[in-house]
KOLROPA-71858 format. One record per residue: x, y, z of N, C-alpha, C in turn; residue in three letters. Coordinates in steps of 0.1 Angstrom, whole numbers, plus 2048, in hexadecimal, padded with zeros to 3 digits. Atoms other than C-alpha are relative to their C-alpha. Layout:
N
XYZXYZXYZala/...
# end
This chain:
494
80480380C73851D4237F08057FEmet/80D7FA80071852E4177F57F37FCpro/80880C8046F95164197FD7FE7F1pro/80480280C6F15053F97F28007FDser/80E7FD8046D050B3E67FD7F27F6his/80480A80A6BC4F03D38008047F3pro/7FC7FC80E6C34F03AE7F08027FCala/80C7FC8056A450139C7F97F57F7pro/80980A80668A4E938E7F98047F4leu/8077FC80C6804EB36A7F97F17FCarg/80480D8016674CE3687F57FE7F7val/80B80680864F4BA3527F87F880Aile/8098057F76324B03687F67F97F9val/80A80880761D49435A7F87F5809ala/80980A7FA5FD4833647FB80380Earg/8057FE7F55F74923837F2807801phe/80E7FB8065D249337B7F77FA80Cser/80A8057F45C248139B7FE80A80Bser/8027F67F85B54973B780C7FF809asp/7F48047F75D24853CD80D8077FBval/7F37FC8065EE48C3B48008107FCala/7FF7F08025E34B23AE80280680Egln/7FC7FA7F25E54B83D380D7FD804glu/7F38037FD6074A73D580780D7F9val/7F77F58056154C13BC80080C804ile/8017F67FA6074DB3CC80780280Eleu/7F68027F26174D03EF80E8017FEhis/7F38008016364CB3DE80680D7FAval/7FA7F48046394EE3CE80280880Dleu/7FC7F67F46344FD3F180D7FD804gln/7F38027F96534EC3FC80D8017F6lys/7F580080B6674E93DB7FC8077F3arg/8057FB80E65D5033C18087FF7F4pro/7FB80280D6624FF39D80380D7FAphe/7FC7F68096745173867F68017F7glu/80A7FE80C65E50E3697FB7F0803phe/80980E7FE6454F03667F77FE7F4cys/80980580D6354E03467F77F5805ala/8098097FA6174CE34F7F87F77F5val/80880980A6094B033A7F57F8808leu/80C8047F85E74AA3467F67FA7F5ala/80A8048075CA4953397F88087F9thr/8077F68045B74B333580280D807asp/7FA7F57FC5BD4D733C7F5808807ile/80C7F97F95A64E835780480F801ser/7FE7F17FE5A550D35F80B80380Casp/7F47FE7F65BC50537E80C8007FDasp/7F18018025DF50D37E8097FD80Carg/7F68037F05FE50539680180D807leu/8007F57F75F951D3B180E801804ser/7F57FD7FC61A52E3BB8098017F3gly/7FA7FE80C62552E3977FA80C7F6leu/8067F680862054C3807FE7F97F2ser/80480480D61154735C80B7FC7F8pro/7F580280B63354A34C8087F3806glu/7F680D7F964152E3647F97F37FEgln/80680D8046285133577FA8017F2gln/80780580E61D5053367F97F4801glu/80A80D8005FF4ED3337FE7FA7F2trp/80280680C5FC4D331B7F47F6802phe/8098098015DC4BD3158037F47F8ser/7FF80D8075E449730C7F77FD7F7ser/80A8048095C34922FD80180A7F3ser/7FD7F680B5CC4B02E580D7FC7F9lys/7F38018085F14AB2DD8037F17FEval/7FB80F8005F24842DE8027FC7EDarg/7FD80280F5F04862B68088097FAasn/7F47F880860D49D2B27FB80D7FEgly/8047F18035F74BE2B280280780Basp/8007F57F56054D82C67FC80E7FEtyr/8067F68035ED4F22BC80780C7F9gly/7FC7F78085FB5132B28108027FFasn/7F18038006205072B38068077F5val/7F97FA80D63651A29A80B7F57FEasp/7F480D80064A4FA28E80C8067F8trp/7F47FD80866251127B80B80680Cser/7F87FD7F366E51A29F8057F4806thr/7FA80C7F86734F52AA80A7FA7F7ile/7F38058076954E62A27FD7F27F8ser/80280B8086934CB2878077F5805pro/7FC80A7FC69A4A728B80D7FE7F7leu/7F68068096BA4962808047EF800asp/7FF80D8006C547127A8047FC80Dglu/7FB8037F36DA47129A7F57FC80Bglu/8097FF7F46BD4772B37F37F47FBile/80C80C8036A446029E8067F2803ile/7F980E7FD6BD44529F8017FB80Fgly/7FF8047F16C24492C57F27FB806lys/8108017FA69A4492CB7FA7F27F8met/80880A8066954282B67F87F880Aarg/8098087F66894142D57F5808804glu/80C7F87FE6724312DD7F67FE7F6cys/80780080C6654302B97F97F3800glu/80980C80165C40D2BB7F87FD80Aala/8098017F564B40F2DD7F480B7FCile/8097F880363942D2D17F57FB7F5phe/80980580B62B41C2B27F77F6806met/80980B7F961D3FF2C97F680A809asp/8077F97F761241A2E07F18077FAmet/8087F98085FB42C2C67F37F7801val/80C8078005E340D2C97F780380Bthr/8077FC7F45D841B2EA7F280B7FBarg/80A7F78065C54352D37F67F87F4leu/8088048095B541D2BA7F37FA806glu/80B8077F85964152D07F58037F5trp/80A7FF8095804232B28037FA7F0lys/7F880280D59942029480C7FB7FFarg/7F38067FF5B641228780980C7FAser/7F67F58065D642828280B7FA7F9ile/7F680480B5EE42426680E800806ser/7F28007FE61441F26A80480E7FBtyr/7FA7F38026194402577FA80B806asp/8057F77F860145326C80780180Egln/7F78037F261344328C80F8087FEarg/7F37FC80063444E27F8008107FFarg/8037F18016284722777FF80780Dleu/8027FB7F261D47729A80C7FF808trp/7F28057FA63D4662A880B80A7FDtyr/7F57F58046544802947FD80C808leu/8067F37FB63E49C29F80280280Darg/7FD8017F16404932C5811801803his/7F180380166648A2C0805810800leu/7F87F580466F4AC2B07F980A80Darg/8067F67F56574C12C98097FF80Ephe/7FB8027F26644B22EA810802801trp/7F27FF8016884B12DE80480E803ser/7FD7EF8006884D72D87FA80580Fhis/8067FA7F56724DD2F880B7FD80Dtyr/7F78047F568A4CB30F80B80A802leu/7F67F78006A64E03047FD80F802his/8047F37FF6955003007FD80580Ehis/8057FD7F268350032280B7FB80Barg/7F68027F76A44F23327F97F680Barg/8088097F768E4D534280C7F8807ile/7F68067F86A24C435E7FC7F2808asn/8078097FA6874AC36B7F37FA7F9leu/80E80580566B49635D7FA7FA80Btyr/8058077F765348B3787F27FC7FDval/80E8068056334743727F97FB80Dser/80A8077F76174683878007F2800ala/7FF80E80261B44537980A8007F4trp/7F480680B6314323607FC8067F4ile/8057FA80B63244433E7FD7F67F8pro/80680A80961D4313287F38067F6his/8097F880860944A3148078087F6glu/7FA7F780D60F4612F77FD80F805ile/7F38028036234772FA80B7FD806pro/7F68007F363246C31B80C7F77FDasp/7F480980264745130D80B8057F9ile/7F57F78066594692F6806806807val/7F77F97F66624803128087F7807ile/7F68077F966D46332680D7FD7F9tyr/7F280480568745630C80880B7FDtyr/7F87F380069047930580980680Cleu/7FB7FE7F269747E32880E7F7802cys/7F680D7FE6AC45B32B80C8077F8lys/7F77FF80A6BF46630B80780C805leu/7F67F57FC6C948931A80480080Fhis/7F88047F26D047C33D7F8808807lys/8097F87F76B049034C7FC7F880Aile/80580A7F66A647F36C7F27FF7FFpro/80E80380168546E3697FA7FA80Dval/8068047F366E4663867F17FB7FEleu/80E80580264C4543867FD7F980Ctyr/8038087F46394413A07F77F37FBphe/80880C80462D41C3977FB7F980Bhis/80A8067F56144093A98047F17FEthr/7FE80E8006163E33B17F27F8801thr/80D8087FE5FC3C73B67FD801811thr/8077FF7F25FC3CE3DD7FA80C802val/8087F17FC5E13E83E580980A807arg/7FB7F17FB5ED40D3EB8107FE7FEasp/7F18028006124013E58068057F3val/7FA7FB80D6284143CB80E803802ser/7F37FF80064C41A3C380480D7F8phe/7FA7F88096604383B78087F97F7ala/7F980680B67042F39680680A7F6glu/7FA7F680868643E37E8057FA7F3tyr/7FC80480D68B4243627F57F47FDasp/80B80A80267140D3518067F1802ile/7F880C80168A3F034F8067FD811thr/7FA8047F56933F23757F580580Bgln/80C7FE7F96723F33878047FF811pro/7FF8037F46723F73AD80F800805ala/7EF8028016984003AF8037FF80Fpro/7FD8017F46993FF3D47FE7F2809ala/80380C7FB68D3DD3D980D7F67FFval/7F780D8026AA3C53CB80D80180Cpro/7F68007F56C53D13E47FB7FC80Fala/8068017F26AE3D14037FB7F0800arg/8058127FF6A03AC3F780B7F8801tyr/7F58077FF6C239E3F480780480Eglu/7FA8007F26CD3AB4177F67F9807ala/80A8077F76AD39D4258007F27FDleu/7FE80C8056B337C41380C7FC80Cleu/7F58047F96D437A4267FB801811lys/8057FB7F16C43874487F57F3805glu/80B80C7FF6A936A4468047F37FAtyr/7F980E8086BF34F4357FC7F3809ser/80280E7F76BA3394547F17FD805his/80E80180069333D4547F97F67F6val/80880980867E31E4497F1803800arg/80F7FE80165C3294547FE8107FBasp/8027F280664F3494417FB80780Cpro/8087F77F863B35545F80C805809ala/7F57FB7F965E35D46E80680E7FAglu/7FC7F380766137A4567F780A802val/80C7F87FC64E3964657FA80A7F5pro/8077F68096353AA4507F7809806leu/80C7F87F961E3C84587F57FA7FAgly/80F8068025F93C24567FE7FF7F1glu/80680080F5F33CB4318087F67F7ala/7F88098096113B74237FC7F2806phe/80280E7FF6093994387F27FB7FBasp/80C8058055E539942E8027FC7F0lys/7FB80580E5F23994098057F3800arg/7F880D80260937E4107F77F3804phe/80880A7FC5EE3684217F37FE7F2leu/80A80180B5D53714028087F87F3ala/7F880680A5F13663E98067F3801leu/7FD80D7FD5F83463F97F77F47FFthr/80C80A8015D73363F57FE7FC7F4thr/80480580F5CF3203D87F78077F9pro/80A7F98085B13323D080480D7FAala/7F97F48065C53523CA7FA80B805gly/8077F27FC5BB3773CD8068097F3gln/7FE7F880E5B838D3AD80780B808lys/7FB7F17FC5CD3B03B17F3808805pro/8097F87FD5B83C93C27F78087F5pro/8067FA80C5B03DD3A37F87F77F9ile/8088088085A23C03937F37FE808glu/80D7FD7F95853C53AE7F880B7FBser/8027F280457E3E539E7F67FE7F2tyr/80B80480B55C3E138780380C7F6lys/7FD7F680D5663F13657F37FF7F7arg/80B8038095473F734F8048007F3phe/80080280F5453ED32D7FA80A7F7thr/8047F680753C4033117EE7FE801tyr/80F8047FF5163F33117FD803810trp/8047FE7F55183F43377FF810803gly/8027F17FD51F4193387F18057F9lys/80D7FB80550141E3207F67FB809val/80B8067FA4EA40833580180980Darg/7FF7F77F44F741C3557FA80E7FClys/8067F48054EE43D3417F18007FFmet/80D8028024CC42E3387F680380Fphe/8078017F44C242835C80280D809phe/7FF7F67F44D244436F80180E7FAglu/8017F48074D44603547F67FF7F2gln/80C8028094B445C33E80180C7F5pro/7FF7F680B4B947E32D80C8027F8phe/7F38018074DD47A3258007F57F7ser/80380C8074D24573187FA8057F3phe/80B7FA80B4B846B30180A8067F7ala/7F77FA80C4D34812F280A7F97FBarg/7F68088054EB4652EF7FA7FA7F3phe/80780980B4D14532D87FD8097F4leu/8017F580C4C84742C380D8027FAile/7F280080A4EE4782BA8017F67F9ala/7FF80A8084EC4582AB7F67FE7F5tyr/80A8008094CF46129680780B7F3cys/7F77F68094E947B2838077F77F6thr/7F48078094FF47126480B7FC807pro/7F28037F851B47427C8007F4807cys/8028097F750C45F2947FB7F17FCgly/80480D8074FF44227B80F7FB7FCleu/7F38058025254412718067FA80Earg/7FD8057F452E43E2957FB7F1804arg/80380B7FA51742329A8037F47F9ala/7FD80980A52041127A80D7FC804leu/7F38047FA5464132888007F880Cgly/8018067F453B4062A97FB7EF7FDala/80580D80452A3E729780B7F97F9phe/7F48088045493DF28480B7FC809glu/7F68047F455E3DF2A47FB7F4806arg/80880C7F85453C92B68017F37F6trp/80280C8095433B12978107FA801lys/7F18037FF56C3AF2998027F880Cval/7FE8067F256C3A72BD7F97F2801ile/80980D7FF54F38D2B98077F97FAarg/7F780D80856337A29E80C7FC808val/7F68067F858237A2B17FE7F780Ethr/8048077F25713702D37FC7F17FCasn/80480C8075623532BD8097F77FCala/7F58088065803492AE8077F980Ctyr/7F78047F25923462D17F77F5807tyr/8088097F95763332E17FF7F47F9ala/80080D80B5743182C280E7FB803ala/7F28057FE5993132C88057FC80Bhis/7FB8027F259C3112ED7FE7F2803ala/8028107FC5A52EC2F57FD7FB80Bala/8018057F459D2D731080F800808glu/7F68007F95B72DB32B8027F580Ahis/7FB80C7F85C92BF33C80980480Casp/7F77F97F45D62CA35E80B7F5802leu/7F88087FB5E92A836080E8027F6ala/7F47FF80C6012B134080880B807val/7F77F37FD61F2C93497FE80D7F7pro/8037F48076192EA33E80680F808phe/7FD7F27FA62530F3417F480A7FCval/80C7F580060832834880380D7FAtyr/7FE7F18056083473327F28067FFleu/80E7F68025E935E33980580D7F9pro/7FF7F78095E737731E7FC810809leu/8037F27FB5E939D3287F58087FBhis/80C7F88045CC3B632480B80B7F7tyr/7FA7F48095D63CE3077F88087FAgln/7F27FD7FD5E13E83017FE80680Dpro/7FD7FC7F15ED3F232480F800802glu/7F37FD7FD60D3FD3338097F4806ala/7FA80B7FC6143D93418067FA7F4ser/7F98078086203D032080680A7F5thr/7FA7F18086273F330C80080B80Aval/7F28068016403FB31B8057F8806pro/7FA8077F66463E53368057F37FAmet/7FC80F80664A3C531F80B8027F8gly/7F47FE80B6633D53077F97F87F3gly/80480880E6633BE2E77F47F6803ala/8098087FD64E3A52FB7F1807800tyr/80F7FD80162F3BA2F87F97FA7F7ala/80580A8086283A32DC8017F3805asp/80080D7F86203852F08027F27F7gln/7FD80C80762336F2D180F7FB801ile/7F17FF7FD6483742D68047F880Cleu/8008087F26453652FA7FE7F07FCval/80180E8036333462ED8097FA7F8ala/7F580680964D3412D280D7FB806ala/7F48047FB6693402E67FC7F480Cleu/80480C7F66573283007FF7F47F9leu/80480C80A64C3122E480D7FC7FBasn/7F480580767030F2D680A7FB80Cala/7F68037F76823082F87FA7F8809tyr/8058087F566A2F730F8027F27FEleu/80080F80266F2D13147F67F87F7pro/80B80580565E2B92FE7F47F9809glu/80A8037F963D2B230C7FA80880Cgly/8037F47F663A2D13207F68097F8val/8077F680861D2E53127FF80F804leu/8047F07FB61330B3157F08037FEile/80F7FA7FE5F03143217FF80E800tyr/8037F28025E73343147F0804802ile/80B7F97FD5CA3483227FC80E7FElys/8057F28055B73663147FE80880Eglu/8057F87F35B538332F7F2801803his/80F7FE80159238633C7F980D7FBpro/8057F180558D3AA3358028007F1arg/7FF7FD8105883B130F80B80D7FEala/7F57F78025A73C63037FA80B7F4gly/8047F780E5A53DF2E37FD7F77F6gly/80880880B5923D22C680C7FB7F6trp/7F880480B5B23D02B080C7F8808leu/7F38087FC5CB3BF2CA7FD7F27FFthr/7FF80E8025BE39C2C57F97FF7F0arg/8088048095B238B2A68017F17FCser/7FE80C8065AD36929580E7FC7FDpro/7F18058075CE36B28580A80080Dala/7F57FE7F55E03742A77FF7F3806tyr/80180E7F95D03532B58077F57F7tyr/7FB80A8095DA340296810800802glu/7F28027FE5FF34929B8037F880Dgln/7FE8067F55FE33C2BD7FD7F0800leu/80280F8045EB31C2B380A7F87F7leu/7F980880860431429A80D7FC806lys/7F58057F761F30F2B57FC7F4808met/80580C7FB6202ED2C07FD7FC80Cglu/8028027F16202ED2E47F480B804lys/80A7F87FD6053092E67F27FB801val/80D8037FD5E23022F37F880D804arg/8097F67FB5C731C2F77F97FC80Aleu/8088047F45B431A3177F38077FEval/80B7F88015903253187FE80A80Cala/7FE7F37F858B3483297F97FB80Carg/8068037F45743373448087F980Agly/7F98087F858F32135280680A80Aval/7FA7F87F559B32E37480F802800asp/7F47FC8005BA33F37380B7FB80Bthr/7F88047F55C73333948007F2800phe/80080E8005BE31138E80C7FD7F5leu/7F680080C5D631236C80E80380Bleu/7F47FD7FA5F13223858027F680Barg/7FE80B7F65EE30639F8057F47FCglu/7FB80D8055F52EA38980C8037F4his/7F47FF80A60F2FB37080D7FB804cys/7F48027FB6332F437180680F803lys/7FC7F17FF63A31C36D7F68087FAala/8067F780462933B36680880A7F6val/7FC7F78096333503467F980B7FEala/8097F47FF62A37434580880A7FBthr/7F77F480363639633780280880Cval/7FE7FA7F16303A73577F4801809thr/80F8017F960E39B3648027FC80Dgly/8028027F46023983868007F0804ser/7FE80E7FF60237037F80C7FB806ala/7F480480062637038180580480Fgly/7FB7FE7F26273803A47F87F880Aphe/80880A7F860A36A3B18087F4802glu/7F981080161E34A3A68097FE808ala/7F58017F563B3523BC7FB7F980Eleu/8058047F362534C3DB7FA7F3800phe/80580C80361A32C3CE80D7F47FCarg/7F480980463D31D3C78027FD7F3gly/7FF80080D63B3243A380B8097F9lys/7F67F780665933038F7F88087F5pro/8047F480B65434F3778098027F6val/7F97F980B65F3563547FB80D7FBleu/8037F280065E37B3568048047F1leu/7FB7FC80C66138B33180080F800phe/8007F280065C3AF33D80880480Agly/7FA7F87F36653C83587F380380Bphe/80B8017F66513C63788057FF80Darg/7FB7FD7F26573CC39F8047F4806phe/7FC80D7F765A3A73A580B7FA7F8tyr/7F680780A6763A138B80E7FB80Agln/7F38047F869139F3A87FD7F580Atyr/80480A7F567E3833BC8057F57FBala/7FC80F80268C3603BF7F67F77FAarg/80B80480767934B3A77FD8037F3gly/8077F980B67436338C80F8007F6val/7F67FF80B68A36036B7FE80B7F3phe/8037F680A68C37E3568067FD7F2gln/7FC80480D68E37733180180D7F8ile/7FE7F580B69D38F3198047FA7F3arg/7FC80580B6AE3783027FE7F07FEthr/80280D8016AB3542F580A7F6809ser/7F68057F66CA34A30B7F780080Fglu/8067FE7F46B63593297F57F5801asp/80C8098006973423218047F1800cys/7FA80C8006AD32331A8037FC811lys/7FB8007F56BE32833B7F57FE80Blys/8088007F669F32F34F7F77F2800ala/80980C7FF68B31034380A7F4802ile/7F980A7F86AB2FA34B7FE800811arg/8017FF7F16AA3083707F37FB804glu/80B8037F96853023727FB7F17FDile/80580F8066812DE35F80C7F8805phe/7F58097FE6A32CF36680680380Easp/7FB7FF7F56AF2DD3867F380480Bhis/80D7FD7F66892E339780180C807lys/7FE7F47F76903063A17F2805801val/80C7F97FE6723153B380180980Cval/7FF7F77F466D3313CA7FB7FB80Cpro/8068047F266732B3EF7F880C806ser/8087F87F964D33A40580880C807leu/7F77F97F966934941A80580C7F8val/7FB7F88086783593FE7F580B7FAglu/80A7F78036583693F17FA80980Aser/8027F77F564F37641180980B804arg/7F47F680067138641580080B7F7val/8027F78096693973F67F680B803phe/8097F67FC64B3A540380580980Aleu/7FA7F87F665C3B242080A80A7F9lys/7F77F68056783C34097F58097F8ala/8097F680765A3D43F67FA80980Cmet/8077F87F764A3DF417809809806glu/7F87F67FA66B3EF42380580A7F8glu/7FA7F68086714024047F78077F7thr/80A7FA80865140A3F57F980F804cys/8087F57F963A42A3F77F27FB802ile/80C8047FE61A4224087F680A7FEtyr/8097F78066054363F38018027F2gly/80080080F5FC43B3CD7F980E7FBval/8067F48085F64563B47FA7FD7F4leu/80780580C5E94413997EF7FF803asp/80C7FE7FD5C244B3967F77F2800pro/80880D7FF5B842638E8047F980Etrp/7FF8067F25C94183AE7FA80880Clys/8087F97F75BA4333C17F17FC802leu/80E8067FD5974233BB7FF7F6807lys/80080B7FA5A04053CD805804810val/7F58017F55B44143EB7F77FF80Ethr/8068017F35AE40F40F80780B807his/7FA7F67FA5C042F4187F780D7FEleu/8077F28045B145141E80A8097F7pro/7F87F780A5BA46D40380C807807lys/7F57F77FA5CE48241E80B7F77FFglu/7F280B7FE5E74634238068007F1glu/7FB80080E5EB4603FC80680D7FFhis/7FB7F28015F24863FB80C801807val/7F87FF7F760748641980F7F67FCarg/7F780880461C46840F8068057F1val/7F97FC80D6204733EA80680B800gly/7FC7F57FF6294953F280F7FC806thr/7F18067F96474854098087FD7F7glu/7FA80A80A64F46D3EC80780B7F6ala/7FB7FA80A6514873D280D809806val/7F87F67FD6654A13E780D7F7804leu/7F58067FE67E4863F28087FB7F3glu/7FA80380D68447A3CD80680E7FAglu/7F97F480568B49F3C580D803805leu/7F37FE7F96A54A33DF80B7F67FCarg/7F68088056B74853CF8048027F2lys/7FE8008106B248A3AA8058117FDleu/7FD7F28036B64B13AB80480780Aval/7FE7F87F16C84BB3CB80280D800pro/
# end
């Protein structure tokens, strides 16, 4: 029998923008050349993928195309949309509409504008997948930007394999994933096997872990808690960046000031003032309505997510609107059990919260807003359960014996003590298990989950944000990332 040859790869490559990710793709091309490659990058440099001719690669700058502007494309050559595909992509449309909020850092964007952008993206990429005969979509991280989410859903619709690498709350640990609703796909089977293997164990220390995972276990099991590694990275606010420029780049600061003395600059300054005023009013409203918290009262802890971000859109599904989470809990929690809601410590987009948002929460009988300054780990220690869309607070709760009401899709959704909520019935059942049957996760079960992660994960990352807090050398990320991509290619497009 003649030797088989790998199938030709016609790939959309997205977000391989960090130095590590760029090197990974170049190494992959040396081992598994692409027949054609469309590259979606934050910005387009003069560099192109070596080993591919100009005709074999096409580049798109996401900063330019995110509003549906594809330059000199002749739309008369692009296949029009019909009701069938629009109907099949309704879920994508809903998520896209939410996702546009990521672009509202200076202005609000109307529904009509959002829908116009969406239909342009849908039309362009629906045609492109067919015209270019794409047979794989690979991204350095979870599709959560524009137009990535449209490409993702189109590939799902047409059964084109999807591959992306998603990080976790354990430093330098990621998973190869194919579906937003089924994160860390290698974990559940291994976890169930390990639970059987260690069913006789009562002491967590009898479940062996490598140094990195054991260190994380020890940190997670302390009452004081430990924030995820990325939270230790200092993010500059807008005014923080201005101050940094003043002290470190005085000439740039001078040009910055001069720019604001023009009519355009004055309009920008006025817009910035209006946004600052909106944020100030919102924060003042929250502070004025934050109640005194009583730790002796039974309560469920619901820490709000930073928004807009991938952790809610697309990972939260419909529960990206956290008011829906609070409403379900308010309806089904036992009498006398409160919901303590705490705002995220980092300010999100200026339009993601408002006094009206908090008013909706406060109208719920069981909801209490908690002051921003209250320690999140203190609330976790005294709560009956943690509720979250996909937050790290849920993962941390498992190691303190607290059950979790999880409303989105996250790598720890398979762990014992996690109740995934999609429906009202899911919520009612989870509350019965927690409050009537007193179901809680054990330390052995949680440590076994870490072991399942350790045995199935990729010990390296491609996400540029997580690379900022890495403990591994760049070369290791490149080596591990290259091996991971090649292994997945062999499985997806053999």
